[in-house]
mmCIF file of the C-alpha atoms, coordinates in Angstrom:
data_MODEL
# 
_entry.id   MODEL 
# 
loop_
_atom_site.group_PDB 
_atom_site.id 
_atom_site.type_symbol 
_atom_site.label_atom_id 
_atom_site.label_alt_id 
_atom_site.label_comp_id 
_atom_site.label_asym_id 
_atom_site.label_entity_id 
_atom_site.label_seq_id 
_atom_site.pdbx_PDB_ins_code 
_atom_site.Cartn_x 
_atom_site.Cartn_y 
_atom_site.Cartn_z 
_atom_site.occupancy 
_atom_site.B_iso_or_equiv 
_atom_site.pdbx_formal_charge 
_atom_site.auth_seq_id 
_atom_site.auth_comp_id 
_atom_site.auth_asym_id 
_atom_site.auth_atom_id 
_atom_site.pdbx_PDB_model_num 
ATOM 1   C CA . MET A 1 1   ? -3.785  6.586   37.418  1.00 0.00 ? 1   MET A CA 1 
ATOM 2   C CA . ALA A 1 2   ? -0.471  7.634   35.905  1.00 0.00 ? 2   ALA A CA 1 
ATOM 3   C CA . ARG A 1 3   ? -0.448  8.759   32.275  1.00 0.00 ? 3   ARG A CA 1 
ATOM 4   C CA . ALA A 1 4   ? 3.287   8.103   31.957  1.00 0.00 ? 4   ALA A CA 1 
ATOM 5   C CA . PRO A 1 5   ? 5.875   6.262   34.074  1.00 0.00 ? 5   PRO A CA 1 
ATOM 6   C CA . LEU A 1 6   ? 6.782   7.898   37.372  1.00 0.00 ? 6   LEU A CA 1 
ATOM 7   C CA . TYR A 1 7   ? 10.376  7.601   38.550  1.00 0.00 ? 7   TYR A CA 1 
ATOM 8   C CA . SER A 1 8   ? 11.711  7.654   42.093  1.00 0.00 ? 8   SER A CA 1 
ATOM 9   C CA . SER A 1 9   ? 12.258  11.135  43.549  1.00 0.00 ? 9   SER A CA 1 
ATOM 10  C CA . GLU A 1 10  ? 10.367  12.691  40.622  1.00 0.00 ? 10  GLU A CA 1 
ATOM 11  C CA . PRO A 1 11  ? 7.692   15.214  41.587  1.00 0.00 ? 11  PRO A CA 1 
ATOM 12  C CA . VAL A 1 12  ? 4.142   14.096  40.771  1.00 0.00 ? 12  VAL A CA 1 
ATOM 13  C CA . ARG A 1 13  ? 2.632   16.704  38.449  1.00 0.00 ? 13  ARG A CA 1 
ATOM 14  C CA . ARG A 1 14  ? -0.891  17.008  37.048  1.00 0.00 ? 14  ARG A CA 1 
ATOM 15  C CA . GLU A 1 15  ? 0.391   16.408  33.499  1.00 0.00 ? 15  GLU A CA 1 
ATOM 16  C CA . LYS A 1 16  ? 1.514   12.904  34.532  1.00 0.00 ? 16  LYS A CA 1 
ATOM 17  C CA . LEU A 1 17  ? -1.890  11.899  35.951  1.00 0.00 ? 17  LEU A CA 1 
ATOM 18  C CA . LEU A 1 18  ? -5.257  11.051  34.424  1.00 0.00 ? 18  LEU A CA 1 
ATOM 19  C CA . LYS A 1 19  ? -8.416  12.721  35.600  1.00 0.00 ? 19  LYS A CA 1 
ATOM 20  C CA . ALA A 1 20  ? -10.912 10.371  37.196  1.00 0.00 ? 20  ALA A CA 1 
ATOM 21  C CA . ASP A 1 21  ? -13.587 11.265  34.639  1.00 0.00 ? 21  ASP A CA 1 
ATOM 22  C CA . SER A 1 22  ? -11.451 10.860  31.479  1.00 0.00 ? 22  SER A CA 1 
ATOM 23  C CA . GLY A 1 23  ? -10.748 7.697   29.543  1.00 0.00 ? 23  GLY A CA 1 
ATOM 24  C CA . PHE A 1 24  ? -7.309  6.123   29.445  1.00 0.00 ? 24  PHE A CA 1 
ATOM 25  C CA . LEU A 1 25  ? -7.181  5.697   25.655  1.00 0.00 ? 25  LEU A CA 1 
ATOM 26  C CA . SER A 1 26  ? -8.152  9.306   24.970  1.00 0.00 ? 26  SER A CA 1 
ATOM 27  C CA . ALA A 1 27  ? -5.449  10.403  27.419  1.00 0.00 ? 27  ALA A CA 1 
ATOM 28  C CA . ILE A 1 28  ? -2.628  8.526   25.687  1.00 0.00 ? 28  ILE A CA 1 
ATOM 29  C CA . LEU A 1 29  ? -3.795  9.393   22.160  1.00 0.00 ? 29  LEU A CA 1 
ATOM 30  C CA . PRO A 1 30  ? -1.532  12.084  20.658  1.00 0.00 ? 30  PRO A CA 1 
ATOM 31  C CA . PRO A 1 31  ? -3.139  15.371  19.566  1.00 0.00 ? 31  PRO A CA 1 
ATOM 32  C CA . GLY A 1 32  ? -4.610  15.221  16.066  1.00 0.00 ? 32  GLY A CA 1 
ATOM 33  C CA . LYS A 1 33  ? -4.866  11.406  16.027  1.00 0.00 ? 33  LYS A CA 1 
ATOM 34  C CA . ARG A 1 34  ? -7.930  9.156   16.147  1.00 0.00 ? 34  ARG A CA 1 
ATOM 35  C CA . ALA A 1 35  ? -8.387  5.666   17.569  1.00 0.00 ? 35  ALA A CA 1 
ATOM 36  C CA . VAL A 1 36  ? -10.261 3.247   15.300  1.00 0.00 ? 36  VAL A CA 1 
ATOM 37  C CA . ALA A 1 37  ? -10.980 -0.384  16.110  1.00 0.00 ? 37  ALA A CA 1 
ATOM 38  C CA . ILE A 1 38  ? -11.090 -2.947  13.318  1.00 0.00 ? 38  ILE A CA 1 
ATOM 39  C CA . THR A 1 39  ? -12.307 -6.522  13.488  1.00 0.00 ? 39  THR A CA 1 
ATOM 40  C CA . THR A 1 40  ? -9.645  -9.173  13.140  1.00 0.00 ? 40  THR A CA 1 
ATOM 41  C CA . ASP A 1 41  ? -9.825  -12.888 12.479  1.00 0.00 ? 41  ASP A CA 1 
ATOM 42  C CA . ASN A 1 42  ? -9.966  -14.746 15.806  1.00 0.00 ? 42  ASN A CA 1 
ATOM 43  C CA . ARG A 1 43  ? -7.580  -17.402 14.456  1.00 0.00 ? 43  ARG A CA 1 
ATOM 44  C CA . GLY A 1 44  ? -4.921  -14.722 13.960  1.00 0.00 ? 44  GLY A CA 1 
ATOM 45  C CA . ALA A 1 45  ? -4.856  -15.394 10.208  1.00 0.00 ? 45  ALA A CA 1 
ATOM 46  C CA . ASN A 1 46  ? -5.008  -11.701 9.317   1.00 0.00 ? 46  ASN A CA 1 
ATOM 47  C CA . THR A 1 47  ? -2.962  -10.355 12.225  1.00 0.00 ? 47  THR A CA 1 
ATOM 48  C CA . ALA A 1 48  ? 0.504   -11.868 11.772  1.00 0.00 ? 48  ALA A CA 1 
ATOM 49  C CA . GLY A 1 49  ? -0.505  -15.078 13.501  1.00 0.00 ? 49  GLY A CA 1 
ATOM 50  C CA . GLY A 1 50  ? -1.579  -13.299 16.687  1.00 0.00 ? 50  GLY A CA 1 
ATOM 51  C CA . PHE A 1 51  ? 1.863   -11.801 17.410  1.00 0.00 ? 51  PHE A CA 1 
ATOM 52  C CA . ILE A 1 52  ? 0.804   -8.165  17.086  1.00 0.00 ? 52  ILE A CA 1 
ATOM 53  C CA . LEU A 1 53  ? 0.823   -6.363  20.425  1.00 0.00 ? 53  LEU A CA 1 
ATOM 54  C CA . PRO A 1 54  ? 0.121   -2.788  21.602  1.00 0.00 ? 54  PRO A CA 1 
ATOM 55  C CA . ASN A 1 55  ? 2.750   -0.245  20.438  1.00 0.00 ? 55  ASN A CA 1 
ATOM 56  C CA . ASP A 1 56  ? 3.754   -2.410  17.459  1.00 0.00 ? 56  ASP A CA 1 
ATOM 57  C CA . ARG A 1 57  ? 3.760   -0.765  14.021  1.00 0.00 ? 57  ARG A CA 1 
ATOM 58  C CA . VAL A 1 58  ? 1.711   -2.329  11.224  1.00 0.00 ? 58  VAL A CA 1 
ATOM 59  C CA . ASP A 1 59  ? 0.579   -1.788  7.653   1.00 0.00 ? 59  ASP A CA 1 
ATOM 60  C CA . VAL A 1 60  ? -3.167  -2.085  7.033   1.00 0.00 ? 60  VAL A CA 1 
ATOM 61  C CA . VAL A 1 61  ? -3.774  -4.234  3.950   1.00 0.00 ? 61  VAL A CA 1 
ATOM 62  C CA . ARG A 1 62  ? -7.143  -4.246  2.187   1.00 0.00 ? 62  ARG A CA 1 
ATOM 63  C CA . THR A 1 63  ? -8.166  -7.304  0.154   1.00 0.00 ? 63  THR A CA 1 
ATOM 64  C CA . SER A 1 64  ? -11.227 -7.085  -2.086  1.00 0.00 ? 64  SER A CA 1 
ATOM 65  C CA . ARG A 1 65  ? -12.740 -8.549  -5.209  1.00 0.00 ? 65  ARG A CA 1 
ATOM 66  C CA . ASP A 1 66  ? -13.918 -6.317  -8.040  1.00 0.00 ? 66  ASP A CA 1 
ATOM 67  C CA . ASP A 1 67  ? -17.674 -7.032  -8.225  1.00 0.00 ? 67  ASP A CA 1 
ATOM 68  C CA . SER A 1 68  ? -17.920 -6.009  -11.879 1.00 0.00 ? 68  SER A CA 1 
ATOM 69  C CA . ASN A 1 69  ? -15.357 -8.683  -12.840 1.00 0.00 ? 69  ASN A CA 1 
ATOM 70  C CA . SER A 1 70  ? -16.427 -11.382 -10.369 1.00 0.00 ? 70  SER A CA 1 
ATOM 71  C CA . LYS A 1 71  ? -18.347 -13.247 -13.094 1.00 0.00 ? 71  LYS A CA 1 
ATOM 72  C CA . ASP A 1 72  ? -15.154 -14.095 -14.976 1.00 0.00 ? 72  ASP A CA 1 
ATOM 73  C CA . GLY A 1 73  ? -13.412 -15.464 -11.870 1.00 0.00 ? 73  GLY A CA 1 
ATOM 74  C CA . SER A 1 74  ? -10.935 -12.620 -11.429 1.00 0.00 ? 74  SER A CA 1 
ATOM 75  C CA . PRO A 1 75  ? -8.650  -13.017 -8.412  1.00 0.00 ? 75  PRO A CA 1 
ATOM 76  C CA . PRO A 1 76  ? -8.937  -10.759 -5.370  1.00 0.00 ? 76  PRO A CA 1 
ATOM 77  C CA . VAL A 1 77  ? -6.818  -7.612  -5.278  1.00 0.00 ? 77  VAL A CA 1 
ATOM 78  C CA . SER A 1 78  ? -4.932  -6.390  -2.229  1.00 0.00 ? 78  SER A CA 1 
ATOM 79  C CA . GLU A 1 79  ? -3.242  -3.087  -1.515  1.00 0.00 ? 79  GLU A CA 1 
ATOM 80  C CA . ILE A 1 80  ? -1.656  -1.309  1.432   1.00 0.00 ? 80  ILE A CA 1 
ATOM 81  C CA . LEU A 1 81  ? -4.311  1.098   2.618   1.00 0.00 ? 81  LEU A CA 1 
ATOM 82  C CA . VAL A 1 82  ? -2.298  2.777   5.401   1.00 0.00 ? 82  VAL A CA 1 
ATOM 83  C CA . ALA A 1 83  ? 1.396   2.243   6.180   1.00 0.00 ? 83  ALA A CA 1 
ATOM 84  C CA . ASN A 1 84  ? 3.258   2.428   9.499   1.00 0.00 ? 84  ASN A CA 1 
ATOM 85  C CA . VAL A 1 85  ? 0.341   2.660   11.928  1.00 0.00 ? 85  VAL A CA 1 
ATOM 86  C CA . ARG A 1 86  ? 0.753   2.255   15.694  1.00 0.00 ? 86  ARG A CA 1 
ATOM 87  C CA . VAL A 1 87  ? -1.388  -0.371  17.398  1.00 0.00 ? 87  VAL A CA 1 
ATOM 88  C CA . LEU A 1 88  ? -2.946  1.100   20.540  1.00 0.00 ? 88  LEU A CA 1 
ATOM 89  C CA . ALA A 1 89  ? -4.658  -2.028  21.819  1.00 0.00 ? 89  ALA A CA 1 
ATOM 90  C CA . ILE A 1 90  ? -5.557  -5.575  20.920  1.00 0.00 ? 90  ILE A CA 1 
ATOM 91  C CA . GLY A 1 91  ? -8.942  -6.687  22.227  1.00 0.00 ? 91  GLY A CA 1 
ATOM 92  C CA . GLN A 1 92  ? -8.266  -10.058 23.735  1.00 0.00 ? 92  GLN A CA 1 
ATOM 93  C CA . SER A 1 93  ? -10.384 -12.802 25.180  1.00 0.00 ? 93  SER A CA 1 
ATOM 94  C CA . ILE A 1 94  ? -9.156  -15.860 27.002  1.00 0.00 ? 94  ILE A CA 1 
ATOM 95  C CA . GLN A 1 95  ? -10.602 -19.143 25.747  1.00 0.00 ? 95  GLN A CA 1 
ATOM 96  C CA . GLU A 1 96  ? -9.909  -22.703 26.705  1.00 0.00 ? 96  GLU A CA 1 
ATOM 97  C CA . LYS A 1 97  ? -8.721  -25.123 24.007  1.00 0.00 ? 97  LYS A CA 1 
ATOM 98  C CA . ASN A 1 98  ? -7.717  -28.686 24.820  1.00 0.00 ? 98  ASN A CA 1 
ATOM 99  C CA . GLY A 1 99  ? -7.515  -27.864 28.516  1.00 0.00 ? 99  GLY A CA 1 
ATOM 100 C CA . GLU A 1 100 ? -5.193  -24.871 27.987  1.00 0.00 ? 100 GLU A CA 1 
ATOM 101 C CA . LYS A 1 101 ? -6.065  -21.199 28.254  1.00 0.00 ? 101 LYS A CA 1 
ATOM 102 C CA . VAL A 1 102 ? -5.381  -19.363 24.988  1.00 0.00 ? 102 VAL A CA 1 
ATOM 103 C CA . VAL A 1 103 ? -5.454  -15.587 24.419  1.00 0.00 ? 103 VAL A CA 1 
ATOM 104 C CA . ILE A 1 104 ? -7.245  -14.676 21.200  1.00 0.00 ? 104 ILE A CA 1 
ATOM 105 C CA . GLY A 1 105 ? -7.377  -11.159 19.718  1.00 0.00 ? 105 GLY A CA 1 
ATOM 106 C CA . GLU A 1 106 ? -10.691 -10.117 18.197  1.00 0.00 ? 106 GLU A CA 1 
ATOM 107 C CA . THR A 1 107 ? -10.139 -6.421  17.501  1.00 0.00 ? 107 THR A CA 1 
ATOM 108 C CA . ALA A 1 108 ? -7.205  -4.132  16.926  1.00 0.00 ? 108 ALA A CA 1 
ATOM 109 C CA . THR A 1 109 ? -7.395  -0.457  17.852  1.00 0.00 ? 109 THR A CA 1 
ATOM 110 C CA . LEU A 1 110 ? -5.198  1.632   15.570  1.00 0.00 ? 110 LEU A CA 1 
ATOM 111 C CA . GLU A 1 111 ? -3.852  5.193   15.867  1.00 0.00 ? 111 GLU A CA 1 
ATOM 112 C CA . LEU A 1 112 ? -4.801  6.960   12.622  1.00 0.00 ? 112 LEU A CA 1 
ATOM 113 C CA . ASP A 1 113 ? -4.651  10.381  11.068  1.00 0.00 ? 113 ASP A CA 1 
ATOM 114 C CA . PRO A 1 114 ? -8.124  11.882  10.550  1.00 0.00 ? 114 PRO A CA 1 
ATOM 115 C CA . LYS A 1 115 ? -7.730  11.542  6.759   1.00 0.00 ? 115 LYS A CA 1 
ATOM 116 C CA . HIS A 1 116 ? -7.283  7.754   7.095   1.00 0.00 ? 116 HIS A CA 1 
ATOM 117 C CA . VAL A 1 117 ? -10.236 7.165   9.420   1.00 0.00 ? 117 VAL A CA 1 
ATOM 118 C CA . GLU A 1 118 ? -12.846 7.263   6.634   1.00 0.00 ? 118 GLU A CA 1 
ATOM 119 C CA . ALA A 1 119 ? -10.813 5.028   4.311   1.00 0.00 ? 119 ALA A CA 1 
ATOM 120 C CA . VAL A 1 120 ? -10.228 2.364   6.981   1.00 0.00 ? 120 VAL A CA 1 
ATOM 121 C CA . THR A 1 121 ? -13.856 2.467   8.157   1.00 0.00 ? 121 THR A CA 1 
ATOM 122 C CA . LEU A 1 122 ? -15.168 2.099   4.608   1.00 0.00 ? 122 LEU A CA 1 
ATOM 123 C CA . ALA A 1 123 ? -12.701 -0.682  3.819   1.00 0.00 ? 123 ALA A CA 1 
ATOM 124 C CA . GLN A 1 124 ? -13.806 -2.538  6.970   1.00 0.00 ? 124 GLN A CA 1 
ATOM 125 C CA . LYS A 1 125 ? -17.376 -2.586  5.620   1.00 0.00 ? 125 LYS A CA 1 
ATOM 126 C CA . THR A 1 126 ? -16.597 -3.412  1.981   1.00 0.00 ? 126 THR A CA 1 
ATOM 127 C CA . SER A 1 127 ? -13.543 -5.697  2.094   1.00 0.00 ? 127 SER A CA 1 
ATOM 128 C CA . THR A 1 128 ? -11.247 -7.686  4.353   1.00 0.00 ? 128 THR A CA 1 
ATOM 129 C CA . LEU A 1 129 ? -8.540  -5.942  6.358   1.00 0.00 ? 129 LEU A CA 1 
ATOM 130 C CA . SER A 1 130 ? -5.297  -7.571  7.436   1.00 0.00 ? 130 SER A CA 1 
ATOM 131 C CA . LEU A 1 131 ? -2.438  -6.264  9.519   1.00 0.00 ? 131 LEU A CA 1 
ATOM 132 C CA . ALA A 1 132 ? 1.178   -6.732  8.430   1.00 0.00 ? 132 ALA A CA 1 
ATOM 133 C CA . LEU A 1 133 ? 3.630   -6.437  11.312  1.00 0.00 ? 133 LEU A CA 1 
ATOM 134 C CA . ARG A 1 134 ? 6.599   -4.130  10.645  1.00 0.00 ? 134 ARG A CA 1 
ATOM 135 C CA . SER A 1 135 ? 10.120  -4.806  11.865  1.00 0.00 ? 135 SER A CA 1 
ATOM 136 C CA . LEU A 1 136 ? 11.436  -2.655  14.704  1.00 0.00 ? 136 LEU A CA 1 
ATOM 137 C CA . GLN A 1 137 ? 14.223  -1.450  12.384  1.00 0.00 ? 137 GLN A CA 1 
ATOM 138 C CA . ASP A 1 138 ? 11.806  0.036   9.837   1.00 0.00 ? 138 ASP A CA 1 
ATOM 139 C CA . ALA A 1 139 ? 8.968   0.997   12.183  1.00 0.00 ? 139 ALA A CA 1 
ATOM 140 C CA . GLY A 1 140 ? 10.144  4.637   12.185  1.00 0.00 ? 140 GLY A CA 1 
ATOM 141 C CA . GLU A 1 141 ? 10.136  4.948   8.393   1.00 0.00 ? 141 GLU A CA 1 
ATOM 142 C CA . LYS A 1 142 ? 7.291   6.867   6.835   1.00 0.00 ? 142 LYS A CA 1 
ATOM 143 C CA . SER A 1 143 ? 7.854   5.350   3.406   1.00 0.00 ? 143 SER A CA 1 
ATOM 144 C CA . PRO A 1 144 ? 4.875   5.075   1.069   1.00 0.00 ? 144 PRO A CA 1 
ATOM 145 C CA . PRO A 1 145 ? 3.852   1.629   -0.123  1.00 0.00 ? 145 PRO A CA 1 
ATOM 146 C CA . SER A 1 146 ? 5.705   0.204   -3.092  1.00 0.00 ? 146 SER A CA 1 
ATOM 147 C CA . ASP A 1 147 ? 4.212   0.805   -6.535  1.00 0.00 ? 147 ASP A CA 1 
ATOM 148 C CA . GLU A 1 148 ? 5.458   -2.477  -7.970  1.00 0.00 ? 148 GLU A CA 1 
ATOM 149 C CA . GLY A 1 149 ? 2.820   -4.608  -9.647  1.00 0.00 ? 149 GLY A CA 1 
ATOM 150 C CA . GLY A 1 150 ? 0.141   -1.903  -9.586  1.00 0.00 ? 150 GLY A CA 1 
ATOM 151 C CA . LEU A 1 151 ? -2.293  -0.867  -12.254 1.00 0.00 ? 151 LEU A CA 1 
ATOM 152 C CA . THR A 1 152 ? -4.676  1.938   -13.016 1.00 0.00 ? 152 THR A CA 1 
ATOM 153 C CA . LEU A 1 153 ? -8.351  1.026   -12.840 1.00 0.00 ? 153 LEU A CA 1 
ATOM 154 C CA . VAL A 1 154 ? -10.711 3.341   -14.700 1.00 0.00 ? 154 VAL A CA 1 
ATOM 155 C CA . ARG A 1 155 ? -14.414 2.698   -14.292 1.00 0.00 ? 155 ARG A CA 1 
ATOM 156 C CA . PHE A 1 156 ? -16.912 5.025   -15.967 1.00 0.00 ? 156 PHE A CA 1 
ATOM 157 C CA . GLY A 1 157 ? -14.160 7.592   -16.450 1.00 0.00 ? 157 GLY A CA 1 
ATOM 158 C CA . VAL A 1 158 ? -13.187 7.648   -12.760 1.00 0.00 ? 158 VAL A CA 1 
ATOM 159 C CA . VAL A 1 159 ? -9.708  6.512   -11.694 1.00 0.00 ? 159 VAL A CA 1 
ATOM 160 C CA . THR A 1 160 ? -10.004 4.374   -8.551  1.00 0.00 ? 160 THR A CA 1 
ATOM 161 C CA . LYS A 1 161 ? -6.338  3.376   -8.219  1.00 0.00 ? 161 LYS A CA 1 
ATOM 162 C CA . ALA A 1 162 ? -3.487  5.149   -9.940  1.00 0.00 ? 162 ALA A CA 1 
ATOM 163 C CA . VAL A 1 163 ? 0.153   4.096   -9.804  1.00 0.00 ? 163 VAL A CA 1 
ATOM 164 C CA . LYS A 1 164 ? 2.763   6.694   -10.660 1.00 0.00 ? 164 LYS A CA 1 
ATOM 165 C CA . PRO A 1 165 ? 5.641   5.465   -12.856 1.00 0.00 ? 165 PRO A CA 1 
# 
């Protein structure tokens, strides 16, 4: 299997081919990156309506409710956990609805830095994750998330979210 496109009259080199005993995803994953799969809503409600495809760039948004304030009916809080992440794969299944075959994504495999793997994995267990599709024009930007509307939460002397002025 070819690791990258082969063009006519181009010599076939080992670097362009996958070994038979190696996985495809590990072969296309850049050095120093990790692939992490997250569960998505099968209705597409938290994945841009189902329009996210492999090689798209997304922001991972975490939505959670502060358990200590849940008694007073506080609203959920959301924040961008990781910005500008490449989607490696969308796990899809084909289902039949009203006589038509529909492709539904159930997982999204993301290309993450090792420092973001733990945060995304923990957030998957403790809150809801959504994917926000980025425009092609700003997909190359490495801009940090906006600090507008943020606050600093201090619980037992520990800052859990700090926004710089």
